[in-house]
VMD Tcl script that draws the C-alpha trace (Angstrom):
set ca {
  {-1.03 12.85 -7.80}
  {-2.04 15.49 -10.31}
  {-5.48 13.89 -10.51}
  {-5.82 14.17 -6.74}
  {-4.82 17.84 -6.85}
  {-7.37 18.53 -9.59}
  {-10.16 16.62 -7.84}
  {-9.64 18.15 -4.40}
  {-8.14 21.58 -5.25}
  {-5.88 21.14 -2.25}
  {-2.94 23.59 -2.44}
  {0.37 21.81 -2.95}
  {2.05 23.78 -0.18}
  {-0.52 22.60 2.39}
  {0.61 18.96 2.05}
  {3.07 18.18 4.84}
  {4.18 14.71 3.72}
  {3.73 12.16 0.92}
  {3.89 8.37 1.41}
  {3.64 5.87 -1.42}
  {3.60 2.10 -1.59}
  {5.10 -0.06 -4.32}
  {6.19 -3.69 -4.66}
  {8.44 -4.23 -7.68}
  {10.74 -1.25 -7.36}
  {12.42 0.40 -10.30}
  {16.08 0.95 -9.43}
  {16.20 4.46 -10.90}
  {13.23 5.59 -8.82}
  {13.64 3.53 -5.67}
  {11.94 6.28 -3.64}
  {9.10 6.64 -6.13}
  {7.09 8.78 -3.70}
  {9.70 11.52 -3.87}
  {10.16 11.33 -7.64}
  {6.40 11.33 -8.26}
  {5.90 14.27 -5.91}
  {8.51 16.33 -7.74}
  {7.02 15.31 -11.10}
  {3.55 16.40 -9.95}
  {4.83 19.83 -9.00}
  {5.02 19.53 -5.23}
  {7.62 21.64 -3.50}
  {11.06 20.12 -3.13}
  {10.65 20.99 0.54}
  {7.83 18.41 0.92}
  {9.29 15.16 2.35}
  {8.25 11.85 0.81}
  {9.11 8.23 1.35}
  {8.17 4.85 -0.12}
  {7.00 1.73 1.72}
  {6.61 -1.84 0.55}
  {4.38 -4.52 2.05}
  {3.39 -6.59 -0.96}
  {-0.28 -6.23 -1.94}
  {-1.02 -3.99 1.05}
  {1.72 -1.46 0.33}
  {-0.67 1.46 -0.18}
  {-2.58 0.40 2.93}
  {0.68 0.70 4.81}
  {1.19 4.11 3.19}
  {-2.23 5.25 4.40}
  {-1.82 4.01 7.96}
  {1.67 5.51 8.10}
  {0.12 8.84 7.16}
  {-2.62 8.38 9.75}
  {0.05 7.71 12.36}
  {1.87 10.92 11.46}
  {-1.33 12.92 11.81}
  {-2.29 11.21 15.08}
  {1.18 11.92 16.48}
  {0.84 15.60 15.65}
  {3.71 15.51 13.17}
  {1.55 16.45 10.18}
  {-1.83 17.96 9.41}
  {-2.16 16.92 5.77}
  {-0.71 13.76 4.19}
  {-1.09 12.34 0.70}
  {-0.82 8.55 0.54}
  {-1.04 6.18 -2.38}
  {0.59 3.42 -4.35}
  {1.84 2.59 -7.81}
  {2.83 -0.42 -9.90}
  {4.01 -0.68 -13.50}
  {3.50 -4.35 -14.31}
  {3.98 -3.80 -18.05}
  {7.62 -2.78 -17.56}
  {9.10 -4.60 -14.59}
  {12.87 -4.47 -14.04}
  {14.62 -7.62 -15.26}
  {18.05 -8.41 -13.82}
  {21.13 -10.06 -15.23}
  {21.98 -13.42 -13.69}
  {23.98 -13.38 -10.45}
  {27.06 -14.68 -12.31}
  {26.82 -11.85 -14.82}
  {26.26 -9.22 -12.14}
  {29.28 -10.40 -10.20}
  {31.42 -10.36 -13.35}
  {30.29 -6.87 -14.31}
  {30.97 -5.48 -10.85}
  {34.42 -7.06 -10.80}
  {35.06 -5.77 -14.32}
  {34.25 -2.27 -13.14}
  {37.08 -2.54 -10.60}
  {39.60 -4.00 -13.03}
  {42.47 -1.58 -13.61}
  {44.40 -3.01 -16.55}
  {43.34 -4.18 -20.00}
  {44.72 -7.64 -19.19}
  {42.54 -7.95 -16.11}
  {39.48 -6.89 -18.08}
  {40.16 -9.33 -20.91}
  {40.72 -12.13 -18.41}
  {37.32 -11.48 -16.82}
  {35.56 -11.22 -20.19}
  {37.03 -14.56 -21.25}
  {35.28 -16.26 -18.34}
  {31.78 -15.23 -19.48}
  {29.72 -18.22 -20.61}
  {26.40 -18.33 -22.52}
  {24.41 -19.14 -19.37}
  {25.58 -15.85 -17.86}
  {23.16 -14.09 -20.20}
  {20.08 -15.86 -18.85}
  {17.95 -13.09 -17.25}
  {16.31 -13.29 -13.86}
  {12.61 -12.55 -14.21}
  {10.63 -11.28 -11.22}
  {8.20 -13.89 -9.93}
  {5.03 -13.57 -7.87}
  {6.42 -16.10 -5.42}
  {7.13 -16.35 -1.72}
  {10.83 -16.10 -0.90}
  {10.42 -18.29 2.19}
  {8.59 -21.10 0.38}
  {9.49 -20.52 -3.31}
  {5.81 -21.07 -4.04}
  {3.72 -18.79 -6.24}
  {0.50 -17.35 -4.90}
  {-1.38 -19.28 -7.57}
  {-0.15 -22.56 -6.13}
  {-1.15 -21.38 -2.65}
  {-4.61 -20.47 -3.93}
  {-4.99 -23.89 -5.56}
  {-4.06 -25.69 -2.35}
  {-6.32 -23.43 -0.32}
  {-9.26 -24.12 -2.63}
  {-8.63 -27.86 -2.34}
  {-8.34 -27.68 1.45}
  {-11.74 -25.97 1.71}
  {-13.33 -28.15 -0.98}
  {-14.06 -25.22 -3.29}
  {-14.80 -26.44 -6.78}
  {-13.74 -24.98 -10.11}
  {-17.41 -24.22 -10.80}
  {-17.76 -22.18 -7.60}
  {-14.63 -20.20 -8.41}
  {-15.74 -19.45 -11.95}
  {-19.19 -18.40 -10.71}
  {-17.63 -15.97 -8.24}
  {-15.28 -14.55 -10.88}
  {-18.23 -14.01 -13.22}
  {-20.04 -12.23 -10.39}
  {-17.09 -9.86 -9.97}
  {-16.98 -8.96 -13.68}
  {-20.76 -8.62 -13.91}
  {-20.98 -6.29 -10.91}
  {-17.99 -4.24 -12.10}
  {-19.58 -3.82 -15.53}
  {-22.86 -2.75 -13.95}
  {-21.06 -0.24 -11.71}
  {-19.04 1.11 -14.63}
  {-22.08 1.49 -16.88}
  {-23.96 3.11 -14.02}
  {-21.29 5.77 -13.57}
  {-20.35 4.56 -10.09}
  {-16.61 4.15 -10.65}
  {-16.01 7.88 -10.44}
  {-12.61 7.59 -8.79}
  {-10.85 6.74 -12.09}
  {-8.65 9.57 -13.34}
  {-8.10 9.72 -17.14}
  {-4.46 9.14 -18.06}
  {-2.66 9.75 -21.36}
  {-0.41 6.80 -22.07}
  {2.66 7.95 -24.04}
  {2.28 6.89 -27.66}
  {-1.23 5.58 -27.09}
  {-4.74 6.81 -26.40}
  {-5.98 8.31 -23.16}
  {-7.27 5.65 -20.77}
  {-10.57 6.82 -19.27}
  {-11.82 3.67 -17.56}
  {-10.66 0.28 -16.33}
  {-10.26 -1.95 -19.36}
  {-10.09 -5.38 -17.75}
  {-13.80 -5.74 -17.05}
  {-14.94 -8.56 -19.32}
  {-18.09 -10.44 -18.35}
  {-17.90 -13.82 -20.03}
  {-19.95 -17.00 -19.76}
  {-19.52 -20.07 -17.63}
  {-19.02 -22.09 -20.81}
  {-16.14 -19.94 -22.02}
  {-14.52 -19.81 -18.59}
  {-14.84 -23.56 -18.28}
  {-12.67 -24.06 -21.37}
  {-9.57 -22.55 -19.76}
  {-6.87 -24.88 -18.49}
  {-5.43 -24.72 -14.95}
  {-2.83 -21.96 -14.69}
  {-0.68 -23.28 -11.84}
  {-1.32 -26.86 -10.70}
  {-1.54 -28.89 -13.90}
  {-3.54 -30.77 -14.98}
  {-5.91 -31.02 -12.01}
  {-5.79 -27.54 -10.48}
  {-8.86 -25.31 -10.28}
  {-7.23 -21.87 -10.43}
  {-7.27 -20.44 -13.96}
  {-6.64 -17.09 -15.63}
  {-10.38 -16.42 -15.50}
  {-10.76 -16.81 -11.73}
  {-7.51 -15.03 -10.80}
  {-6.87 -11.31 -10.54}
  {-4.87 -10.01 -13.48}
  {-1.76 -7.87 -13.18}
  {-2.01 -4.37 -14.56}
  {-0.47 -0.93 -14.39}
  {-2.06 1.42 -11.90}
  {-1.58 4.23 -9.41}
  {-3.72 5.64 -6.63}
  {-3.73 8.60 -4.28}
  {-5.77 9.59 -1.26}
  {-5.90 12.79 0.79}
  {-5.67 12.38 4.56}
  {-6.35 15.07 7.17}
  {-7.45 15.36 10.74}
  {-11.13 16.25 10.97}
  {-10.28 19.64 12.47}
  {-7.93 20.51 9.62}
  {-10.36 19.33 6.95}
  {-13.24 21.37 8.35}
  {-11.02 24.42 8.82}
  {-10.09 24.23 5.13}
  {-13.71 23.87 4.09}
  {-13.61 20.17 3.21}
  {-16.38 17.73 4.02}
  {-14.76 14.42 4.97}
  {-15.68 11.59 2.62}
  {-14.98 8.92 5.24}
  {-13.33 8.48 8.60}
  {-10.64 5.90 9.29}
  {-11.83 4.50 12.60}
  {-9.26 1.81 13.28}
  {-7.03 -0.80 11.68}
  {-5.02 -3.91 12.50}
  {-2.27 -5.85 10.80}
  {-1.92 -9.59 11.33}
  {0.36 -12.27 9.94}
  {0.29 -16.04 9.86}
  {1.96 -19.09 8.30}
  {3.15 -18.03 4.81}
  {2.64 -21.49 3.35}
  {-0.65 -23.14 4.26}
  {-2.39 -19.95 5.41}
  {-0.82 -17.39 3.11}
  {-4.15 -16.02 1.86}
  {-6.29 -16.43 4.98}
  {-5.39 -13.11 6.59}
  {-8.91 -11.62 6.38}
  {-10.24 -14.49 8.48}
  {-7.73 -13.77 11.24}
  {-7.99 -9.98 11.14}
  {-11.76 -9.50 10.96}
  {-12.63 -10.51 14.55}
  {-9.66 -8.57 15.90}
  {-10.60 -5.27 14.32}
  {-14.27 -5.71 15.20}
  {-13.46 -6.40 18.85}
  {-11.09 -3.46 18.90}
  {-13.90 -1.22 17.68}
  {-16.65 -2.76 19.75}
  {-18.58 -3.79 16.63}
  {-20.03 -6.98 15.19}
  {-20.38 -8.22 11.63}
  {-24.00 -7.08 11.71}
  {-22.83 -3.47 12.17}
  {-20.90 -3.47 8.88}
  {-22.77 -2.07 5.89}
  {-20.06 -2.34 3.24}
  {-17.39 -5.01 2.75}
  {-14.49 -4.54 0.32}
  {-12.07 -7.48 0.19}
  {-9.16 -7.76 -2.22}
  {-9.92 -10.53 -4.71}
  {-6.52 -12.09 -5.33}
  {-8.24 -15.29 -6.49}
  {-11.84 -16.42 -6.45}
  {-10.72 -19.48 -4.49}
  {-9.02 -17.26 -1.91}
  {-12.17 -15.23 -1.36}
  {-14.40 -18.30 -1.05}
  {-11.93 -20.03 1.28}
  {-11.92 -17.01 3.59}
  {-15.72 -16.88 3.59}
  {-15.84 -20.56 4.56}
  {-13.16 -20.16 7.25}
  {-14.91 -17.12 8.73}
  {-18.14 -19.13 8.94}
  {-16.55 -22.16 10.61}
  {-16.60 -22.73 14.37}
  {-14.15 -25.59 13.85}
  {-11.60 -23.35 12.12}
  {-12.00 -20.65 14.76}
  {-11.46 -23.14 17.59}
  {-8.64 -25.19 16.08}
  {-6.60 -22.53 14.29}
  {-7.50 -19.18 15.81}
  {-7.95 -20.10 19.47}
  {-11.41 -18.57 19.49}
  {-14.59 -20.01 20.99}
  {-16.74 -19.34 17.96}
  {-16.70 -18.09 14.38}
  {-16.96 -14.45 13.43}
  {-19.34 -15.26 10.57}
  {-19.06 -14.67 6.83}
  {-19.97 -11.32 5.28}
  {-23.34 -11.45 3.48}
  {-22.77 -11.40 -0.27}
  {-25.37 -8.67 -0.78}
  {-22.95 -6.31 1.03}
  {-19.75 -7.76 -0.42}
  {-17.70 -6.20 -3.27}
  {-20.85 -4.91 -4.94}
  {-18.97 -2.85 -7.53}
  {-16.62 -5.63 -8.58}
  {-13.14 -6.29 -7.28}
  {-9.59 -7.12 -8.21}
  {-10.74 -10.07 -10.33}
  {-12.45 -7.64 -12.70}
  {-10.72 -4.32 -12.06}
  {-7.17 -5.68 -11.98}
  {-4.48 -5.74 -9.31}
  {-1.64 -3.23 -9.63}
  {0.08 -4.46 -6.46}
  {1.03 -1.19 -4.79}
  {-2.11 0.73 -5.78}
  {-4.90 -1.69 -4.82}
  {-5.23 -0.75 -1.15}
  {-6.28 2.83 -1.83}
  {-8.73 1.62 -4.45}
  {-10.39 -0.64 -1.90}
  {-10.67 2.15 0.66}
  {-12.05 4.79 -1.70}
  {-14.53 2.29 -3.16}
  {-15.74 1.51 0.35}
  {-16.12 5.24 1.02}
  {-18.11 5.80 -2.17}
  {-20.32 2.81 -1.46}
  {-21.05 4.03 2.07}
  {-22.18 7.36 0.68}
  {-24.19 5.83 -2.16}
  {-25.83 3.16 -0.04}
  {-26.34 5.26 3.07}
  {-24.21 3.02 5.25}
  {-22.30 3.86 8.40}
  {-19.44 1.37 8.63}
  {-17.28 -0.21 5.96}
  {-14.69 -2.93 6.41}
  {-11.73 -3.41 4.06}
  {-9.41 -6.41 3.94}
  {-6.49 -7.41 1.74}
  {-4.19 -10.40 2.00}
  {-0.52 -9.99 1.15}
  {2.64 -11.95 0.47}
  {4.25 -13.37 3.57}
  {0.85 -14.19 5.06}
  {-0.13 -10.69 6.16}
  {-3.30 -8.64 6.07}
  {-4.58 -5.16 6.75}
  {-8.08 -4.38 8.00}
  {-9.71 -0.95 8.08}
  {-13.18 0.35 8.51}
  {-14.65 3.81 8.21}
  {-17.80 5.86 8.44}
}
mol new
graphics top color blue
foreach p $ca { graphics top sphere $p radius 0.5 }
foreach p [lrange $ca 0 end-1] q [lrange $ca 1 end] { graphics top cylinder $p $q radius 0.2 }
display resetview
């Protein structure tokens, strides 16, 4: 938030509302938007709330802000997202939690001692957060492995795509294109000035890694999966009239968006395939009109499966109820500055990163329309495009 204020010079008192997205909530800061706003020096009169929608939480924050502006409730909204994967909250077991809560209500020493005597060693087993679907108990990695198998995507293809992501991210970083990164002083450590997960490797080295989820025959590995990292993002939203009145030149326009959802088991990661034709039809555009594509790279297999599904008449007819395919995005327009596979995936922050990267690419490449997509837990997706 401070980085946004420094970059834009927007006065704190002009901001009408702050919305933030997060996934793994810290109990002490459950409304992290409010706590972050106060910490960044915003007025305590500025309302703020937090939303959660898995990997598209900051997308939801942005579209919530857009809705407030469109409804005339606000003129200026700051939206963003945050995730601290290096320090996730770990809970006591349910048995231990129940005992502790009951102990807190015990009135006599005898009652307390009686409860304490019932504690067994297994009570101390912690409950670790898992990147898994509640409805299916399946991790996203397992879903990605099944999806890759269903679309006949080989380990080699996945590794090649992952290497592409790292190579393009390294090129963009070295070329000074990733200008949206704000330096951050980590307490007790050095100042982080750039993304530190970009590591172009070789196909030989990547090929040595063992399957991470479906063992021993799976194709999803640590090398072709997005890695979890700390991260935060922020974006300044205004109506065009307000921006121009304040002397700002809009970086991009949010033209439209759709949310879709589908089966959280077999089609958990196929949201972009379902959402793309909907948002294009809503806008009266075709795939040929899009100059910049930015898709969240949860897994290389997930990206390649979506590209195959989008380019399949059979899939469109049998699963989407459509007469024909929408077509796959051309790779020369697709994630040209790297993606989540190389830049990392701080759950709540990724959506804003995708949008601002699309905006920067449109400006750099002289494009008119950009399309952003991100799959999310529960089989959901958000699609946006801007000019």
